[in-house]
C-alpha positions as CSV (number, residue, x, y, z in Angstrom):
1,M,163.8,-59.4,-5.3
2,S,167.5,-58.6,-5.9
3,Q,170.2,-61.2,-6.2
4,E,172.0,-61.1,-2.9
5,L,175.7,-61.7,-2.4
6,R,175.4,-62.4,1.3
7,S,172.5,-62.2,3.7
8,T,172.4,-62.4,7.5
9,K,169.7,-61.7,10.1
10,N,170.6,-58.0,10.2
11,E,172.1,-57.1,6.8
12,T,172.2,-58.0,3.2
13,I,175.0,-57.4,0.7
14,V,173.8,-56.6,-2.8
15,R,176.0,-56.3,-6.0
16,A,175.7,-53.0,-7.8
17,A,177.5,-50.9,-10.5
18,C,178.4,-47.2,-10.4
19,P,176.0,-45.5,-12.9
20,H,178.0,-42.4,-13.6
21,D,179.8,-41.1,-16.6
22,C,183.3,-42.3,-15.7
23,P,185.6,-44.8,-17.4
24,D,185.9,-46.9,-14.3
25,T,182.3,-48.3,-14.1
26,C,183.0,-49.7,-10.6
27,A,181.6,-52.9,-9.2
28,M,180.0,-52.0,-5.9
29,L,178.8,-53.9,-2.8
30,V,175.7,-52.3,-1.1
31,T,175.0,-53.1,2.5
32,V,171.3,-53.0,3.3
33,E,169.8,-53.1,6.8
34,G,166.1,-53.0,7.4
35,G,165.3,-51.9,3.9
36,R,167.8,-49.0,4.1
37,A,171.2,-48.8,2.3
38,T,173.7,-48.1,5.0
39,S,177.0,-48.2,3.0
40,V,178.5,-48.8,-0.4
41,A,182.0,-50.2,-1.1
42,G,184.1,-51.1,-4.0
43,D,184.1,-54.8,-4.8
44,P,187.6,-56.0,-3.6
45,E,187.5,-58.9,-6.1
46,H,186.9,-56.8,-9.2
47,P,190.3,-56.5,-10.9
48,V,189.8,-52.8,-11.7
49,T,187.7,-51.5,-8.8
50,R,190.0,-53.2,-6.3
51,G,187.9,-52.5,-3.3
52,F,187.8,-48.7,-3.4
53,L,185.5,-46.0,-4.7
54,C,186.2,-42.4,-5.7
55,T,185.4,-39.5,-3.5
56,K,182.2,-38.8,-5.5
57,V,180.6,-42.2,-5.0
58,S,182.1,-43.5,-1.8
59,K,179.0,-42.2,0.2
60,Y,176.5,-42.9,-2.5
61,E,174.0,-44.2,0.1
62,Q,173.8,-40.6,1.4
63,R,172.8,-39.5,-2.1
64,T,170.0,-42.1,-2.2
65,H,168.7,-41.3,1.2
66,S,169.1,-37.5,1.0
67,S,166.2,-35.5,2.4
68,D,166.5,-33.3,-0.7
69,R,165.3,-36.0,-3.0
70,I,162.2,-35.2,-5.2
71,K,159.6,-37.3,-3.5
72,T,156.4,-36.9,-5.6
73,P,155.4,-35.7,-9.0
74,L,155.2,-31.9,-9.1
75,R,153.3,-29.3,-11.1
76,R,154.6,-25.8,-11.7
77,I,152.6,-23.0,-10.0
78,G,154.9,-20.0,-10.5
79,K,156.9,-18.5,-13.3
80,K,159.4,-20.6,-15.1
81,G,162.7,-20.4,-13.3
82,E,161.2,-19.6,-9.9
83,G,161.1,-23.2,-8.8
84,S,157.5,-23.0,-7.4
85,F,155.6,-26.3,-7.5
86,E,152.7,-28.2,-5.9
87,R,152.3,-31.9,-5.5
88,M,150.4,-34.0,-8.0
89,G,149.7,-37.7,-8.5
90,W,151.5,-40.0,-10.8
91,D,148.3,-40.9,-12.8
92,E,147.5,-37.2,-13.3
93,A,151.1,-36.4,-14.3
94,L,151.4,-39.3,-16.8
95,D,147.9,-38.6,-18.3
96,E,148.8,-34.9,-18.8
97,I,152.2,-35.7,-20.4
98,A,150.6,-38.3,-22.7
99,D,147.7,-35.9,-23.7
100,R,150.2,-33.1,-24.5
101,F,152.4,-35.5,-26.6
102,R,149.3,-36.8,-28.4
103,Q,148.1,-33.3,-29.2
104,L,151.5,-32.4,-30.6
105,A,151.8,-35.6,-32.6
106,D,148.3,-35.0,-34.1
107,S,149.1,-31.4,-35.0
108,P,150.1,-30.3,-38.5
109,E,153.7,-29.8,-37.2
110,G,153.7,-33.4,-35.8
111,A,155.7,-35.2,-33.2
112,E,159.0,-33.7,-34.3
113,T,158.1,-30.8,-32.2
114,I,158.8,-33.0,-29.2
115,L,162.5,-33.2,-28.2
116,P,163.9,-35.8,-25.8
117,Y,167.1,-34.5,-24.0
118,S,169.3,-36.9,-22.1
119,Y,172.9,-37.9,-21.7
120,C,174.8,-40.0,-19.1
121,G,173.6,-38.8,-15.7
122,T,172.5,-42.4,-15.2
123,M,174.2,-44.8,-17.5
124,G,173.3,-48.5,-18.3
125,F,171.6,-50.4,-21.1
126,V,168.2,-50.4,-19.3
127,Q,168.0,-46.9,-17.8
128,S,169.9,-44.9,-20.4
129,E,169.5,-46.4,-23.9
130,S,166.6,-48.8,-24.5
131,M,163.0,-48.2,-23.4
132,D,163.5,-44.4,-23.8
133,R,164.7,-44.8,-27.4
134,R,161.8,-47.2,-28.2
135,F,159.3,-44.8,-26.9
136,F,160.5,-41.7,-28.7
137,H,161.1,-43.7,-31.9
138,R,157.6,-45.0,-31.9
139,L,156.3,-41.5,-31.1
140,G,158.2,-40.0,-34.1
141,A,159.8,-37.3,-31.9
142,S,162.9,-35.5,-33.0
143,L,166.1,-37.5,-32.7
144,L,168.7,-36.2,-30.3
145,D,172.3,-36.1,-31.5
146,R,174.1,-36.8,-28.2
147,T,177.3,-34.9,-28.8
148,I,178.0,-33.0,-25.6
149,C,180.8,-35.1,-24.3
150,A,182.6,-37.6,-26.6
151,S,181.4,-37.4,-30.2
152,A,184.4,-35.5,-31.7
153,G,187.0,-37.6,-30.1
154,T,185.2,-40.8,-31.0
155,E,185.1,-39.7,-34.7
156,G,188.7,-38.7,-34.7
157,Y,189.8,-41.9,-33.2
158,K,187.7,-44.0,-35.5
159,A,189.2,-42.3,-38.5
160,I,192.6,-43.8,-37.6
161,I,191.8,-46.9,-35.5
162,G,188.3,-47.8,-36.8
163,A,186.5,-48.2,-33.5
164,S,186.9,-47.2,-29.8
165,I,189.3,-50.0,-29.1
166,G,192.7,-49.5,-27.4
167,T,195.2,-50.6,-24.9
168,D,193.8,-52.9,-22.2
169,P,193.9,-50.7,-19.0
170,E,194.9,-53.8,-17.0
171,R,198.2,-53.8,-18.9
172,F,199.3,-50.2,-18.0
173,H,201.4,-51.4,-15.0
174,E,203.7,-53.1,-17.5
175,A,204.5,-49.9,-19.5
176,R,207.9,-48.2,-19.1
177,L,206.6,-44.8,-20.5
178,I,203.1,-43.4,-19.9
179,L,202.0,-40.2,-21.5
180,L,198.9,-38.8,-19.7
181,W,197.8,-36.5,-22.5
182,G,194.8,-34.3,-21.8
183,T,193.6,-36.4,-18.8
184,N,193.5,-35.6,-15.1
185,T,193.5,-39.3,-14.2
186,I,193.4,-38.9,-10.4
187,T,190.1,-37.0,-10.8
188,S,188.5,-38.6,-13.8
189,N,189.9,-42.2,-14.0
190,V,191.2,-42.9,-10.5
191,H,191.3,-46.7,-10.9
192,L,193.7,-46.5,-13.8
193,W,195.9,-44.5,-11.5
194,S,196.5,-47.7,-9.5
195,Q,197.9,-49.3,-12.6
196,I,200.1,-46.2,-13.2
197,L,201.5,-46.2,-9.7
198,E,202.5,-49.9,-10.1
199,A,204.3,-48.9,-13.3
200,K,205.9,-46.0,-11.6
201,K,207.2,-48.3,-8.8
202,K,208.8,-50.5,-11.5
203,G,210.7,-47.5,-12.9
204,A,208.3,-46.2,-15.6
205,R,208.4,-42.6,-16.5
206,I,205.1,-40.8,-16.3
207,I,204.5,-37.5,-18.2
208,A,201.5,-35.2,-18.0
209,I,200.6,-33.1,-21.1
210,D,198.0,-30.6,-20.0
211,P,197.4,-26.8,-20.0
212,R,196.9,-27.0,-16.3
213,R,199.1,-28.4,-13.6
214,T,196.5,-30.9,-12.2
215,R,196.5,-33.2,-9.3
216,T,197.8,-35.8,-11.7
217,A,200.5,-33.6,-13.1
218,D,201.7,-33.1,-9.5
219,Q,202.5,-36.8,-9.3
220,C,204.3,-37.1,-12.6
221,E,208.0,-36.8,-13.3
222,E,207.3,-34.1,-15.9
223,H,204.5,-31.7,-16.8
224,I,204.3,-30.3,-20.3
225,A,202.0,-27.3,-20.1
226,I,200.8,-26.8,-23.7
227,L,198.3,-24.1,-24.7
228,P,194.7,-25.3,-25.0
229,G,193.8,-26.9,-28.4
230,T,197.4,-27.3,-29.7
231,D,197.7,-31.1,-29.1
232,A,197.7,-32.0,-32.8
233,A,200.6,-29.6,-33.5
234,L,202.7,-31.2,-30.7
235,A,201.9,-34.7,-32.0
236,L,202.9,-33.7,-35.6
237,S,206.1,-32.1,-34.3
238,M,207.0,-35.3,-32.4
239,M,206.5,-37.2,-35.6
240,H,208.7,-34.6,-37.4
241,V,211.5,-35.5,-35.1
242,I,210.9,-39.2,-35.2
243,F,210.9,-39.3,-39.0
244,R,213.8,-37.0,-39.3
245,E,216.0,-39.1,-37.0
246,N,214.8,-42.4,-38.5
247,L,213.2,-43.5,-35.2
248,E,210.0,-44.8,-36.7
249,D,209.1,-48.5,-36.9
250,K,209.4,-49.0,-40.7
251,D,208.2,-52.6,-40.6
252,Y,205.0,-51.8,-38.7
253,L,204.3,-48.8,-41.0
254,E,204.8,-50.8,-44.1
255,R,202.7,-53.8,-43.1
256,H,200.0,-52.4,-40.9
257,T,199.3,-48.8,-42.1
258,I,198.0,-46.8,-45.0
259,G,199.4,-43.3,-45.7
260,A,202.8,-43.4,-43.9
261,E,204.5,-41.3,-46.6
262,E,201.7,-38.7,-46.7
263,L,201.9,-38.4,-42.9
264,R,205.7,-38.0,-43.2
265,E,205.2,-35.2,-45.6
266,R,202.7,-33.5,-43.3
267,A,205.0,-33.9,-40.3
268,C,207.7,-32.1,-42.2
269,E,205.7,-28.9,-42.0
270,Y,205.8,-29.0,-38.2
271,S,209.3,-28.4,-37.0
272,P,209.9,-28.1,-33.2
273,E,210.9,-24.5,-33.7
274,R,207.6,-23.7,-35.4
275,V,205.5,-25.7,-33.0
276,A,207.2,-24.4,-29.9
277,E,205.5,-21.0,-30.7
278,I,202.1,-22.6,-31.4
279,C,202.1,-24.7,-28.2
280,G,203.9,-22.2,-25.9
281,L,206.8,-24.7,-25.3
282,E,210.5,-24.8,-25.8
283,A,211.7,-26.6,-29.0
284,D,214.1,-28.7,-26.9
285,A,211.2,-30.0,-24.8
286,I,209.4,-31.3,-27.9
287,I,212.6,-32.9,-29.3
288,R,213.3,-34.6,-25.9
289,L,209.7,-35.9,-25.7
290,A,209.8,-37.3,-29.3
291,R,213.0,-39.2,-28.7
292,L,211.9,-40.6,-25.4
293,Y,208.6,-41.8,-26.9
294,A,210.3,-43.4,-29.9
295,T,212.9,-45.3,-27.9
296,V,211.2,-46.6,-24.8
297,R,209.0,-49.7,-24.9
298,P,206.4,-50.4,-23.9
299,A,205.1,-46.9,-24.3
300,V,201.4,-46.1,-23.9
301,I,199.3,-42.9,-24.3
302,R,196.2,-42.2,-22.3
303,I,194.1,-39.5,-23.8
304,N,190.7,-38.3,-22.6
305,Y,187.9,-36.2,-23.9
306,G,189.1,-32.8,-22.7
307,M,191.5,-32.9,-25.7
308,Q,188.6,-32.7,-28.2
309,R,186.5,-29.8,-26.8
310,H,187.6,-27.2,-29.3
311,A,187.2,-26.5,-33.0
312,G,189.8,-29.0,-34.1
313,G,189.0,-31.5,-31.4
314,A,188.4,-34.5,-33.6
315,M,191.6,-33.8,-35.6
316,A,193.6,-33.5,-32.3
317,V,192.5,-37.0,-31.3
318,R,193.0,-38.3,-34.8
319,T,196.6,-36.9,-35.0
320,V,197.7,-38.0,-31.5
321,S,196.3,-41.5,-32.3
322,C,198.8,-41.8,-35.2
323,L,201.8,-42.0,-32.8
324,P,201.6,-45.6,-31.7
325,A,201.6,-46.8,-35.3
326,V,204.5,-44.6,-36.2
327,V,206.8,-46.1,-33.5
328,G,205.2,-49.6,-33.5
329,A,203.9,-49.2,-29.9
330,W,200.9,-51.5,-30.7
331,R,203.2,-54.5,-30.8
332,D,203.2,-54.6,-27.0
333,A,200.1,-55.4,-24.8
334,A,201.2,-52.5,-22.6
335,G,201.8,-50.2,-25.6
336,G,199.5,-48.2,-27.8
337,I,196.9,-45.7,-26.9
338,L,193.6,-45.6,-25.0
339,L,190.7,-43.2,-25.4
340,S,187.8,-45.6,-24.7
341,T,187.2,-49.3,-24.5
342,S,183.5,-48.9,-25.4
343,G,184.0,-50.3,-29.0
344,T,185.3,-53.5,-27.6
345,F,181.9,-54.5,-26.3
346,P,179.5,-56.2,-28.8
347,V,176.1,-54.7,-28.1
348,N,172.8,-55.5,-29.8
349,R,171.7,-51.9,-30.2
350,T,169.0,-52.9,-32.7
351,A,167.3,-54.9,-30.1
352,L,167.8,-52.3,-27.4
353,E,166.7,-49.2,-29.3
354,R,164.3,-50.6,-31.9
355,P,165.0,-48.2,-34.8
356,D,162.4,-50.1,-36.8
357,L,159.8,-48.2,-34.8
358,L,160.8,-45.0,-36.5
359,P,158.3,-43.5,-39.0
360,A,159.0,-43.9,-42.7
361,K,160.0,-40.3,-42.9
362,R,162.9,-40.1,-40.5
363,P,162.5,-37.3,-37.9
364,R,165.0,-34.5,-37.8
365,N,168.2,-34.7,-35.8
366,V,168.8,-32.0,-33.2
367,N,172.3,-31.5,-31.9
368,M,172.2,-31.4,-28.1
369,S,175.2,-29.0,-28.0
370,R,173.1,-26.4,-29.7
371,L,170.1,-26.7,-27.4
372,G,170.0,-22.9,-26.9
373,D,169.5,-22.4,-30.7
374,A,167.0,-25.3,-30.9
375,L,164.8,-23.8,-28.1
376,N,164.8,-20.3,-29.6
377,V,164.1,-21.1,-33.2
378,T,160.7,-19.9,-34.4
379,N,160.6,-21.4,-37.9
380,D,158.1,-23.9,-39.2
381,L,159.2,-26.6,-36.8
382,P,159.9,-25.2,-33.3
383,V,160.4,-27.3,-30.3
384,R,157.1,-27.3,-28.4
385,A,157.8,-30.0,-25.8
386,L,161.0,-31.0,-24.0
387,Y,161.5,-34.2,-22.0
388,V,164.6,-34.1,-19.9
389,Y,166.1,-37.2,-18.1
390,N,169.7,-38.2,-17.2
391,S,170.8,-34.6,-17.7
392,N,170.7,-31.0,-16.4
393,P,170.9,-28.8,-19.5
394,A,170.2,-25.6,-17.6
395,A,173.6,-26.0,-16.0
396,V,175.7,-28.2,-18.4
397,A,174.7,-27.0,-21.9
398,P,176.9,-24.3,-23.6
399,E,175.9,-20.7,-24.2
400,Q,173.8,-20.8,-21.2
401,R,172.0,-17.5,-21.7
402,K,170.3,-18.9,-24.8
403,V,169.4,-22.1,-23.1
404,L,167.7,-20.4,-20.2
405,D,165.9,-18.0,-22.5
406,G,164.5,-21.0,-24.3
407,L,163.5,-22.8,-21.1
408,R,161.6,-19.7,-20.0
409,R,159.2,-19.9,-22.9
410,E,155.7,-20.3,-21.6
411,D,154.7,-22.1,-24.8
412,L,157.3,-24.8,-24.2
413,F,155.9,-27.8,-22.3
414,T,158.8,-29.2,-20.3
415,V,159.0,-32.4,-18.3
416,V,162.0,-33.3,-16.1
417,H,162.5,-36.7,-14.6
418,E,165.0,-36.2,-11.8
419,Q,166.3,-37.2,-8.4
420,F,166.9,-33.7,-7.1
421,M,165.6,-30.2,-7.9
422,T,168.2,-29.2,-10.4
423,D,168.4,-25.9,-12.2
424,T,166.5,-27.5,-15.1
425,C,163.7,-28.6,-12.8
426,D,163.1,-25.0,-11.9
427,Y,161.9,-24.4,-15.5
428,A,159.7,-27.5,-15.8
429,D,156.0,-27.7,-16.1
430,I,156.0,-31.2,-14.6
431,V,158.7,-32.8,-12.4
432,L,158.8,-36.5,-11.9
433,P,160.7,-38.2,-9.1
434,A,163.4,-40.6,-10.4
435,T,165.1,-43.6,-8.8
436,T,168.8,-43.7,-8.0
437,Q,171.1,-46.6,-8.9
438,L,170.3,-48.5,-5.6
439,E,166.6,-48.5,-6.5
440,H,166.5,-50.1,-9.9
441,F,168.1,-52.8,-12.0
442,D,170.6,-52.4,-14.9
443,L,173.5,-53.9,-16.8
444,H,176.6,-51.8,-17.6
445,K,179.5,-51.9,-20.0
446,A,182.5,-49.8,-19.4
447,Y,184.6,-47.4,-21.4
448,G,187.7,-47.7,-19.2
449,H,188.0,-51.5,-18.8
450,L,186.7,-54.8,-20.4
451,Y,184.1,-56.0,-17.9
452,L,180.3,-56.1,-18.0
453,V,178.9,-55.2,-14.5
454,I,175.5,-56.0,-13.1
455,N,173.5,-53.6,-11.0
456,E,170.9,-55.3,-8.8
457,R,168.2,-53.3,-7.1
458,A,169.4,-53.0,-3.5
459,I,166.3,-51.4,-2.0
460,E,162.7,-50.6,-3.0
461,P,162.2,-47.2,-4.7
462,L,162.0,-44.5,-2.1
463,H,159.0,-42.2,-1.7
464,E,157.2,-42.2,-5.1
465,A,160.3,-42.5,-7.3
466,K,160.1,-44.5,-10.6
467,S,162.9,-45.6,-12.9
468,N,163.3,-44.3,-16.5
469,S,162.3,-47.7,-17.9
470,D,159.1,-47.8,-15.8
471,V,158.0,-44.3,-16.7
472,F,158.4,-44.9,-20.5
473,R,156.4,-48.1,-20.1
474,H,153.6,-46.2,-18.5
475,L,153.7,-43.5,-21.1
476,A,153.7,-46.1,-23.9
477,A,150.6,-47.7,-22.5
478,R,148.8,-44.3,-22.3
479,M,149.8,-43.6,-25.9
480,N,148.3,-46.9,-26.9
481,F,151.6,-48.3,-28.2
482,T,150.9,-52.0,-28.6
483,E,154.2,-53.3,-29.7
484,E,155.4,-56.2,-27.5
485,C,158.8,-54.5,-26.8
486,F,157.1,-52.0,-24.5
487,G,156.2,-54.9,-22.2
488,D,159.8,-56.1,-21.9
489,S,161.1,-56.2,-18.3
490,D,164.4,-54.7,-17.2
491,E,165.9,-58.1,-17.1
492,E,164.7,-59.0,-20.6
493,I,166.2,-55.7,-21.9
494,A,169.6,-56.6,-20.3
495,R,169.5,-60.0,-21.8
496,Q,168.7,-58.5,-25.3
497,A,171.7,-56.2,-25.0
498,I,174.1,-59.1,-25.0
499,S,172.1,-61.4,-27.3
500,L,174.7,-61.5,-30.1
501,D,176.6,-64.5,-31.4
502,H,180.0,-62.9,-30.9
503,P,183.3,-64.5,-29.7
504,S,183.8,-61.8,-27.1
505,L,180.5,-62.7,-25.5
506,Q,181.1,-66.4,-25.5
507,G,180.1,-67.8,-22.0
508,I,178.6,-64.5,-20.9
509,T,174.9,-64.7,-20.0
510,L,172.6,-62.6,-17.8
511,E,172.3,-65.5,-15.4
512,A,176.1,-65.8,-15.1
513,L,176.4,-62.1,-14.6
514,R,173.8,-62.1,-11.8
515,E,175.7,-65.0,-10.1
516,R,179.2,-63.4,-10.4
517,G,178.4,-59.7,-10.5
518,W,180.8,-58.9,-13.3
519,M,182.5,-60.7,-16.2
520,R,185.4,-59.9,-18.5
521,L,184.8,-60.0,-22.2
522,N,186.1,-63.2,-23.7
523,L,189.5,-61.8,-24.8
524,P,193.1,-63.0,-24.3
525,E,194.6,-62.1,-20.9
526,E,197.5,-60.5,-22.8
527,Y,195.3,-58.5,-25.0
528,A,197.2,-56.6,-27.6
529,P,194.5,-55.7,-30.1
530,F,196.6,-54.4,-33.0
531,A,200.0,-56.2,-32.5
532,E,199.5,-57.8,-36.0
533,G,197.4,-55.0,-37.5
534,N,193.8,-56.2,-38.0
535,F,192.4,-52.7,-37.4
536,P,188.6,-52.4,-37.7
537,T,188.9,-49.9,-40.5
538,P,187.7,-50.3,-44.1
539,S,191.2,-51.3,-45.2
540,G,192.0,-53.4,-42.1
541,K,195.0,-51.2,-41.5
542,C,195.7,-48.1,-39.4
543,E,194.5,-45.4,-41.7
544,L,197.1,-42.5,-41.5
545,F,195.5,-41.5,-44.8
546,S,191.7,-41.7,-45.0
547,A,190.1,-42.0,-48.4
548,K,186.7,-41.9,-46.7
549,L,187.3,-38.5,-45.1
550,E,188.8,-37.2,-48.4
551,S,185.5,-38.2,-50.1
552,Q,183.6,-36.1,-47.5
553,G,185.7,-33.1,-48.2
554,L,187.7,-33.4,-45.0
555,P,191.5,-33.5,-44.7
556,P,192.7,-37.0,-45.7
557,V,195.9,-36.7,-43.7
558,P,196.0,-35.5,-40.0
559,D,196.8,-31.9,-39.5
560,F,196.5,-29.1,-36.9
561,V,193.2,-27.2,-36.7
562,P,193.6,-24.3,-34.2
563,P,190.9,-23.4,-31.7
564,R,188.3,-21.1,-33.2
565,E,189.0,-18.5,-30.4
566,S,192.7,-18.0,-30.0
567,K,195.3,-15.4,-30.7
568,M,196.4,-17.4,-33.7
569,S,193.0,-17.7,-35.4
570,A,191.1,-14.7,-34.0
571,P,193.6,-11.9,-33.2
572,Q,191.0,-9.1,-33.0
573,L,188.8,-11.1,-30.6
574,A,191.9,-12.0,-28.5
575,A,192.8,-8.3,-28.2
576,K,189.5,-7.8,-26.5
577,Y,189.4,-11.1,-24.6
578,P,193.0,-12.3,-24.2
579,L,192.6,-15.2,-21.8
580,A,191.9,-18.8,-22.9
581,L,189.3,-20.4,-20.7
582,I,189.0,-24.1,-19.9
583,S,186.5,-25.6,-17.5
584,P,187.6,-29.2,-16.6
585,A,185.8,-31.5,-14.2
586,A,185.8,-30.5,-10.5
587,H,187.3,-33.2,-8.4
588,A,184.2,-33.7,-6.2
589,F,181.6,-33.3,-8.9
590,L,180.8,-35.4,-12.0
591,N,179.5,-32.9,-14.4
592,S,176.6,-31.5,-12.4
593,S,175.9,-34.7,-10.4
594,F,176.8,-34.5,-6.7
595,A,177.1,-30.7,-7.0
596,N,174.2,-30.1,-4.6
597,L,175.3,-32.4,-1.8
598,P,176.9,-30.9,1.4
599,K,179.9,-33.3,1.4
600,H,180.9,-32.5,-2.1
601,L,180.2,-28.7,-1.8
602,R,182.5,-28.6,1.2
603,Q,185.2,-30.3,-0.8
604,E,185.0,-27.8,-3.7
605,A,184.3,-24.8,-1.3
606,R,183.1,-22.3,-3.9
607,P,183.0,-21.6,-7.6
608,F,186.5,-20.3,-8.5
609,I,188.8,-19.5,-11.4
610,E,192.5,-20.2,-11.4
611,I,194.6,-17.4,-12.9
612,N,198.4,-17.1,-13.3
613,P,200.1,-14.6,-11.0
614,A,201.4,-12.6,-14.0
615,D,197.9,-12.3,-15.5
616,A,196.4,-11.5,-12.0
617,E,199.0,-8.7,-11.4
618,A,198.3,-7.1,-14.7
619,R,194.6,-6.8,-13.7
620,G,195.1,-5.8,-10.1
621,I,193.6,-9.1,-8.9
622,R,194.6,-10.7,-5.6
623,D,194.0,-14.3,-4.4
624,G,190.5,-14.6,-3.0
625,D,189.1,-11.5,-4.8
626,T,185.7,-11.9,-6.4
627,V,186.1,-11.3,-10.1
628,C,183.8,-11.0,-13.1
629,V,184.7,-13.3,-16.0
630,Y,183.1,-12.2,-19.3
631,N,183.0,-12.3,-23.0
632,E,180.4,-11.4,-25.7
633,R,178.2,-14.4,-24.7
634,G,177.8,-13.5,-21.0
635,A,179.4,-13.1,-17.6
636,C,179.7,-14.8,-14.3
637,E,181.3,-14.1,-10.9
638,L,183.9,-16.4,-9.4
639,A,186.5,-16.4,-6.6
640,A,190.0,-15.8,-8.0
641,V,192.7,-18.4,-7.1
642,V,196.0,-16.9,-8.1
643,T,198.3,-19.8,-8.8
644,T,201.0,-21.1,-11.2
645,R,198.7,-24.2,-11.8
646,A,197.3,-22.0,-14.6
647,R,199.9,-21.2,-17.2
648,P,200.1,-17.5,-18.4
649,G,197.3,-16.7,-20.8
650,V,195.1,-19.5,-19.6
651,V,192.4,-19.5,-16.9
652,V,190.8,-22.6,-15.4
653,S,187.4,-22.9,-13.7
654,P,186.5,-26.4,-12.5
655,S,182.9,-27.3,-13.2
656,V,179.9,-27.9,-13.3
657,W,178.4,-25.8,-10.5
658,W,174.6,-25.5,-10.3
659,N,173.4,-22.1,-11.2
660,K,171.3,-21.7,-8.1
661,L,174.3,-22.4,-5.9
662,S,176.5,-19.9,-7.8
663,P,176.9,-16.1,-7.5
664,G,174.3,-14.3,-9.6
665,G,172.5,-17.6,-10.4
666,V,174.7,-18.5,-13.4
667,N,177.8,-20.6,-14.0
668,I,180.8,-20.8,-16.3
669,N,178.6,-22.0,-19.2
670,Q,177.5,-18.4,-19.6
671,L,180.8,-18.0,-21.5
672,T,181.0,-21.2,-23.6
673,S,180.0,-21.4,-27.2
674,Q,177.5,-23.5,-29.2
675,E,180.0,-23.8,-32.1
676,L,180.8,-27.3,-33.0
677,T,183.9,-29.4,-33.6
678,D,185.4,-30.2,-37.0
679,M,184.0,-33.8,-36.9
680,G,181.3,-35.4,-34.8
681,G,179.4,-32.2,-34.1
682,G,180.9,-32.1,-30.6
683,A,180.7,-29.3,-28.1
684,T,183.6,-26.8,-27.9
685,F,183.6,-26.0,-24.1
686,Y,187.4,-25.4,-24.1
687,D,187.4,-23.0,-27.0
688,A,186.5,-19.7,-25.4
689,L,188.3,-16.4,-24.9
690,V,187.5,-14.3,-21.9
691,E,188.6,-11.3,-19.9
692,I,188.6,-10.9,-16.1
693,K,188.1,-7.8,-13.9
694,L,187.5,-7.2,-10.3
695,A,183.8,-7.5,-9.4
696,R,181.9,-5.0,-7.3
697,H,181.3,-7.4,-4.5
698,A,183.7,-8.1,-1.7
699,A,183.2,-11.9,-1.4
700,T,181.8,-14.9,-3.1
701,P,178.7,-16.4,-1.4
702,N,179.1,-19.7,0.3
703,P,177.1,-22.3,-1.7
704,L,176.2,-24.2,1.4
705,S,174.6,-21.1,2.8
706,L,172.7,-20.5,-0.4
707,Q,171.5,-24.1,-0.3
708,E,170.2,-23.6,3.2
709,Q,168.4,-20.4,2.2
710,R,166.6,-22.2,-0.6
711,R,165.3,-25.1,1.4
């Protein structure tokens, strides 16, 4: 039975945590009446959640109790992609999956022909990164390199800072200058916005740096609309001005950094006049920004992962992350930079994932951002089985045409464990019904604050749904895996995750978490991680010069790496496809989660693309027209929104829409590339050139109508 916060005759309040891929990791309170979740609310006592939830999660109980949930295991009876299934039993489904996996493991090609595919549709130590890893490690399946979201930025940040550790989000309200660089905070990190509003009321200056004028940019004093993928050039030009005008913190650079002189030399190459042309800005705007940043304290930069979704994405994050050391912003608890707090959490990953279960010959590593290629390779080691959970690759993976071609293979045995009939489910041989967050137990760390948050099971699993951890236990038993770890309960897994003798975990136990609901890491209230240096790098200093990267043949000093597809780097391609496409998160969706629910579909209205009036006029496009957006990889149809929110030369299509709820049955990922970033092997979703023309059709179908037709 779940740990209850309060219970009366008619209702019970249960502590929970938001499971979705968002920095906020909200602490929630679930009201349960008669075994049914009737409402969810933000915990008013949690210092970050502050009693409110975002528009995506505020009606989460409706998601859990939706009539569209997958209720039983299903077997495909039609062609792949048609979505035709019949009911089957759990024992039958699990037996068939285990039999197919056993046959592949015993074949000459071996278990490496089995590929797990997951990301963060449901996060948490238990349901996202423990029993699943143990199972596939023991099986000897191919390893999945989970790169689709954050790997490039993580590597770039670590090259400078050493780990994903940054400014405490609870100190942002004390800053006097906040640069929101590549982040639409109101959409993707709304609880930080509360801190920013407090700072603004105290007189702080808030500046948005983003190719698009977002909801967040609307609320800032200034919006700097740079061209996509040019962030590193802007950062280097700011440093050019700072060094030229002797505005750097010489003492901090001398005592707490390596490579200041090399960085100074690099910055000399990036004058504001040169960079103005690269970034599509005025030189005076760069100079003004540099002076402001160097002379106002505390100054903090919030960067997010949109910045790293192009060819030079890791370098962009690496370069921007030099700025706090150059001006000594790390001296202040409200100064510095924040990408993620995830590296602040000590986690016993060895106990969670059990890498010791891997076979002596380590299986191959498959980059999830190149799923299309992986599924279409016909060499000596093809993918013959795909197990999808916590993800919807048919909609979210790049170069969608290749992904769908691979999923259509009749010789590919595909299992999808899901809550709803996603696009990926339509291509499955077996679909398994999954629990939602209110139906299972978990423990969560955050990447936007410093609290561990417990998730108690609020209600019993609905219909025949099973959690990820339960399904992998059942499969392990059928595969005759006898290791004791496959018998660990969810609570035991959570306890193992925090079973480290680490100062930050002092006093934090599973029992205390279940009693309180959430606990802050054992860190100072005025947490300024690098005020006195002590960076978690090999040298212990902020590495503006990296000997490690130099030994790997990578640039030892930060530099600007342009997008792979741009007028600068690919002029012939740009002549054919002159518009730079970015596809940031839709306000009401979280990747493809929530993108099938009526409330969220009404909020987003229809798949659309923003185009600047000058670009629209040149193509004879009016607001509301249905347009065809295309390049050499594919095409999709969208409604045109003619607006100055998109700067000239840039088009913006918020995502991720399900294919089956989009015109023509495809979404914007028809146009994105499988090419990877400079470090970290990350996806390059925002590195795509396209052209737009009027479509033949008069109007874009309403996704709500499409949804009703498919029921």
